C-alpha positions as CSV (number, residue, x, y, z in Angstrom):
1,X,3.4,-16.9,3.6
2,X,1.5,-14.7,1.2
3,X,-2.1,-15.0,0.4
4,X,-4.4,-14.3,-2.5
5,X,-7.2,-11.9,-1.9
6,X,-10.6,-12.2,-3.5
7,X,-11.8,-9.0,-5.3
8,X,-15.5,-8.8,-6.4
9,X,-16.4,-5.8,-8.6
10,X,-19.8,-4.4,-9.5
11,X,-20.8,-2.0,-12.2
12,X,-23.7,-1.1,-14.5
13,X,-24.3,-2.5,-17.9
14,X,-25.4,-0.5,-21.0
15,X,-29.0,-0.7,-19.8
16,X,-28.2,0.7,-16.4
17,X,-28.7,-2.6,-14.6
18,X,-26.3,-3.4,-11.7
19,X,-24.1,-6.4,-12.5
20,X,-21.1,-8.3,-11.1
21,X,-18.3,-7.4,-13.5
22,X,-15.6,-9.6,-12.0
23,X,-14.8,-12.0,-9.2
24,X,-11.0,-12.7,-9.1
25,X,-8.2,-13.8,-6.9
26,X,-5.5,-11.1,-6.7
27,X,-1.9,-12.2,-6.0
28,X,0.3,-10.1,-3.8
29,X,3.2,-8.1,-5.2
30,X,6.5,-9.0,-3.6
31,X,9.9,-7.5,-4.1
32,X,13.4,-8.8,-3.2
33,X,14.4,-5.6,-1.5
34,X,11.5,-6.0,1.1
35,X,11.6,-9.7,2.1
36,X,8.4,-10.9,3.6
37,X,6.5,-7.7,2.7
38,X,3.5,-8.1,0.3
39,X,1.4,-5.5,-1.4
40,X,-2.1,-6.3,-2.7
41,X,-3.0,-3.5,-5.1
42,X,-6.7,-4.0,-5.4
43,X,-8.2,-0.9,-7.0
44,X,-7.3,2.7,-7.7
45,X,-7.7,5.7,-9.9
46,X,-5.9,9.0,-10.5
47,X,-9.1,11.2,-10.7
48,X,-12.2,11.6,-8.7
49,X,-14.5,8.7,-9.7
50,X,-17.7,9.3,-11.7
51,X,-20.9,7.3,-11.3
52,X,-22.4,5.2,-12.7
53,X,-19.3,3.2,-13.4
54,X,-19.1,0.1,-15.6
55,X,-16.7,-1.6,-13.2
56,X,-13.6,-1.1,-15.3
57,X,-10.7,-0.3,-13.1
58,X,-9.4,3.2,-13.9
59,X,-5.8,3.8,-14.9
60,X,-3.4,4.4,-12.0
61,X,0.2,3.8,-13.1
62,X,2.0,4.8,-9.8
63,X,1.7,3.0,-6.4
64,X,0.9,6.3,-4.6
65,X,-1.9,8.4,-5.9
66,X,-1.7,12.0,-7.1
67,X,-3.9,14.7,-5.6
68,X,-7.5,13.6,-6.2
69,X,-6.5,10.0,-6.8
70,X,-7.0,7.0,-4.6
71,X,-5.7,3.5,-3.9
72,X,-7.3,0.4,-2.1
73,X,-5.3,-2.6,-1.1
74,X,-3.6,-4.6,1.6
75,X,-0.1,-4.5,3.0
76,X,1.7,-7.3,4.8
77,X,4.5,-6.3,7.2
78,X,6.9,-9.2,8.0
79,X,8.1,-9.9,11.5
80,X,11.5,-8.6,12.5
81,X,14.5,-10.6,11.3
82,X,13.7,-10.6,7.6
83,X,17.1,-9.3,6.6
84,X,18.2,-8.8,3.0
85,X,20.3,-11.6,1.6
86,X,24.0,-10.8,1.6
87,X,24.2,-11.5,-2.1
88,X,21.2,-9.3,-3.1
89,X,21.9,-7.1,-6.2
90,X,20.6,-3.9,-4.8
91,X,20.4,-2.1,-8.2
92,X,18.4,-5.0,-9.6
93,X,16.2,-5.1,-6.5
94,X,15.4,-1.4,-6.8
95,X,14.7,-1.8,-10.5
96,X,12.3,-4.7,-9.6
97,X,10.5,-2.5,-7.1
98,X,10.1,0.3,-9.6
99,X,8.7,-2.2,-12.2
100,X,6.2,-3.9,-9.8
101,X,5.4,-0.9,-7.5
102,X,6.0,2.2,-9.7
103,X,7.1,5.3,-7.8
104,X,7.5,3.6,-4.4
105,X,11.3,3.6,-4.3
106,X,11.4,7.4,-4.9
107,X,9.6,7.9,-1.6
108,X,11.9,5.7,0.4
109,X,14.9,7.1,2.3
110,X,18.0,4.9,1.6
111,X,19.9,6.5,4.5
112,X,17.0,5.7,6.9
113,X,15.5,2.3,5.8
114,X,11.7,2.2,5.7
115,X,11.3,5.9,6.5
116,X,9.1,7.6,3.9
117,X,6.7,10.5,3.3
118,X,3.9,10.7,0.8
119,X,1.4,13.4,-0.2
120,X,-1.5,11.2,0.9
121,X,-4.1,10.7,3.6
122,X,-3.8,6.9,4.5
123,X,-6.5,4.9,6.3
124,X,-5.2,1.6,7.7
125,X,-6.9,-1.1,9.7
126,X,-4.8,-3.9,11.3
127,X,-6.6,-7.2,10.4
128,X,-4.1,-9.6,12.0
129,X,-0.7,-9.4,13.7
130,X,1.0,-6.4,15.3
131,X,2.7,-3.4,13.8
132,X,4.5,-0.4,15.1
133,X,4.3,3.0,13.3
134,X,7.4,5.2,14.1
135,X,7.5,8.9,13.3
136,X,10.5,10.9,12.4
137,X,11.2,12.0,16.0
138,X,11.2,8.4,17.3
139,X,7.7,8.5,18.7
140,X,5.9,5.3,18.1
141,X,2.6,3.5,18.5
142,X,1.8,-0.2,18.5
143,X,-1.3,-1.4,16.8
144,X,-3.1,-4.7,16.8
145,X,-6.1,-6.4,15.2
146,X,-9.0,-4.0,14.9
147,X,-6.9,-0.9,15.5
148,X,-7.1,1.9,13.0
149,X,-4.7,4.5,11.9
150,X,-5.0,7.7,9.9
151,X,-1.7,8.9,8.4
152,X,-1.7,12.5,7.3
153,X,1.3,12.9,5.0
154,X,3.8,12.6,7.9
155,X,7.3,11.0,7.7
156,X,7.0,7.4,9.2
157,X,8.0,3.8,8.9
158,X,6.3,0.5,9.7
159,X,7.8,-2.5,11.6
160,X,6.5,-5.7,13.1
161,X,7.8,-6.8,16.6
162,X,5.7,-10.0,16.5
163,X,6.5,-13.4,15.2
164,X,3.8,-13.6,12.6
165,X,3.2,-11.4,9.5
166,X,0.9,-8.4,10.1
167,X,-1.9,-7.9,7.5
168,X,-3.3,-4.4,7.1
169,X,-6.1,-2.9,5.0
170,X,-5.0,0.4,3.4
171,X,-6.8,3.1,1.5
172,X,-4.6,6.0,0.2
173,X,-6.1,9.3,-0.9
174,X,-3.9,11.7,-2.9
175,X,-3.7,15.1,-1.2
176,X,-2.4,18.5,-2.1
177,X,1.3,18.8,-1.1
178,X,2.1,21.7,1.2
179,X,3.0,25.0,-0.3
180,X,6.6,26.0,0.0
181,X,7.3,29.6,1.3
């Protein structure tokens, strides 16, 4: 089951008065290639924000932010067993992912499903359910409600060993990629 998330935004009007700019329900983004997963893209920008702001959401065309950019949202991790349908058109599913979550597919490793690396510092809080974060060497940690996680641009994947979907808050901050020698 996916849920809508309420997003209330403030800003300042032309006179400098604080105002409520919007109060909306945001539907999750779902894609066929990740059954049971849901992504709530709530806010983001590709540059350091400037204040006062009028409450207009800045442009941010890609799912992951560039250096200096940021993203705010929720991520639902389905329980184990959500296999891809046998008749899934993989090419169409990847195209759908690119259309709905631009740039995400390019970070995923087809040879090692779920494993990915981004040039971001990610802050996550598990709100409900249980998730496992696995690193590239097989080391893993299990997180439950109230647990927090700081991901520093390392190769990892998420899974859910429970029976209910896990719901996580996520803030992504674009970071400088490492310099190559």
